[in-house]
N, C-alpha and C positions, 0 to 999 in steps of 0.2 A: 556456490554457496545457494542452498535455496530456503528462504526466507516464509516467516509465516505474515498472513497480509492482511488486515481489517480494511473495509470497504464499506463508506457512507453510502449509501442508494437511497435517494428520494429524501425525503424530509425524516422519515423516523425509521430506515431499514438499516441496519448492518449486515455484512455479509463476511464471513471470514473465510480463508482460503490458506491451507498448509502447502510446502515444498512447493514456492513459486521461485521459479530459477531465470526467469525472463521478462524481465520488466515492460519491455517493449510489446511481446508478445501480449502481456495481461491488458495492456491498456485497450489493445485492440478489441481483446478477448470483451472486456467490459463495455467497450463501444457497443458489439454487438449483443452482450447477451443482455445489458442494464446500462440502458440507453443515458437513464436519469443519474447514474454515479455522480458522486460530487469530489468525492477525495479519496486517497486510502493513505494508509499508513503502514510503513515496513519493517518488522520487527526481527533482529540476529536471533536465530534457531537457539545457541546456545545459552544465551545472556538474558535473552528476554528485552534487551532493552532497544528503542526506539530507534531506528536507521535514520531512517527520513519520511518525509512524507510529500505526496504529491497531488495537486490540483489536476481536473479533468481539464484546464486550461495549460498545462505545462508547467505552472510555479512549484518550482523543487525547496522544503525547508528540510534543513541536515537537523539528526538530531543531537544535540549539544552531547561534547566531549566531556570524559571525565577526567579529573586530573589526578596525574598517579604518583 
């Protein structure tokens, strides 16, 4: 599945990427291109709901599940 990702870079900048499928590769890319990135949020491509949030230091927070 390909996700949309919003990345917090530095103190006041955000970068939005579309069609991200490999989060491990994304982290490697961020460390190379944006060394001062702090965290990123991952969004489901169809529902637009936040799936998870990952910090630079590996903390993962999962989005809340909707009750059905």
